[in-house]
C-alpha angles and dihedrals in degrees: 000000000000119000112255117251110251093249095047123107128207113277112285096009120125137198118229111215123206100267094049091042092054092044091054091046092054091049093045093051093051092050094044092053091050091050090051090050088063092056100261120141123213122233136176130222129193119274087225122059135171113271091222092059109030103014096053094037098048120096090229115108116259091237089062095055123104105222132190139160126243123215091270092056097253117145111238132188134203103242108266095195138358106236096075096047089049089049088054091052095043092050090061120102089254095069103023089084094054103062131174086048130172118213133175137189144186109197145136119256130196130220124170116230135198115261092251093046097091092200128128114261093200121047139151124250127191116192152129140241123206105199129192097017115110097172128113085238089069091053090049090048097054095044090049090047089051090055091048093048094050092048090049089053088057099255121140134168094046128137132209112212113205127201138159127235092206096055094050092046094049092048096047098044091043092056102030098038100220143050095242093064091042091054091056092055092045089056091056090050094047090053091045087235098150093160091057090044092056093044092051092052091055091067099043117112093244137123118264089248093056092045089052091050091054091049092049089050094071090060092062094111129113140052135342091302088069090077092054091048090051091055089065093060097057125088129210092003094285111150094010092112088066090054091049087054091053091048091053090045091055091050090054092046087055089056089054088051095234100114093111087069095047131092133158128240111175090181090067114133124178130207087220101093097195096074112114107174138356114020133174145184132207123221132178124195093239095060128054096206126064114270096200143003142177147147147158120315108178097163103050096087092058086075087063093048094258125109106208134130124243143174135185150140141235130207124206106229095200093054093042090053089050091050092051092053123201114354128188090237099139112102115218115264123205125207132214114201115194142175120226096260092056099044095116093051091049093049091049092050093048091048091053093049091050091053086055089058098260126139108233132181120197121210135183103230092215089068094055117093098187113025096186094051092044097049095044092084096057128087093222135007129203122193123210100183141111133049121326093019094280115178131190142175118254 
């Protein structure tokens, strides 16, 4: 193995420079405050978890987990997502008595990538989990909160595509007869490979009517009419209860006033295998990849010996920041340059400005090689130099 160059970082890791850091902080603070306004409480979980609890339970593929051994020989993982660690915490005696409970987080997660992947292996997620509430009202609440959070962050022109795991599963198994065949078609949908999907259907041992139903299925995208169109594809009423759920969900989203941001995509498939019902993804025109996703996961807690429903969402901070574009997030910073004999005056002036809410840097002028280049980055510069303690603006 070649020795890394001194400026290289591990594959997929990124530095966050001051301007981006402050931009993300401004966005994060706005979203966090909005989440709190809806009654959610923030918690933290460890970056390291036991592989036997979080690694094996998480929906993230084993190949994407960062694993290491502690001194006792236990296999640990860097948390690959936040829902499973929060499920572990919520399943403890401390929170079991408080359901329904509303929790939130803002943490980094870690997912290993192939060398040619070009994706970050560490990224920040901000999200919520509504635990112990199995009603459609809970689904409407979190989707409406997602809209509110994104708007508060300054994003507009985004769409939330809603699907349902149950509908897709009922349709596929009803036509194809077994899970193995259904899994093949789901993979085409997850990859958005509609050409491959159509070609694969041509060679399936099905009637022409069933093949046509599967082809029509991939057009189930759009507004409220999508639900009615989906009704026509089902036989014997199987799966229609899931469509009634989506219909009720849409009515409640209208009451929240967020329907302009909502569309339906019944072909939606997630890589997170623990979703059991409604699921959704968020897209903005400025970014090709999804910036957030979520859904209902009513079976996950069974792995922690607790049978309770739950739903939630997560937002990718890096992609949201990209979608927002350049923001004027940097607060102005003033600078006080001083010579040794006027140090006390300079410190007193800087202290006064800070009490007024200003950001002020102090700098001994003797340590500056190029005063013009150094001071060019500040919004205002005060000099405390020369005889008699004279000071002047730049």
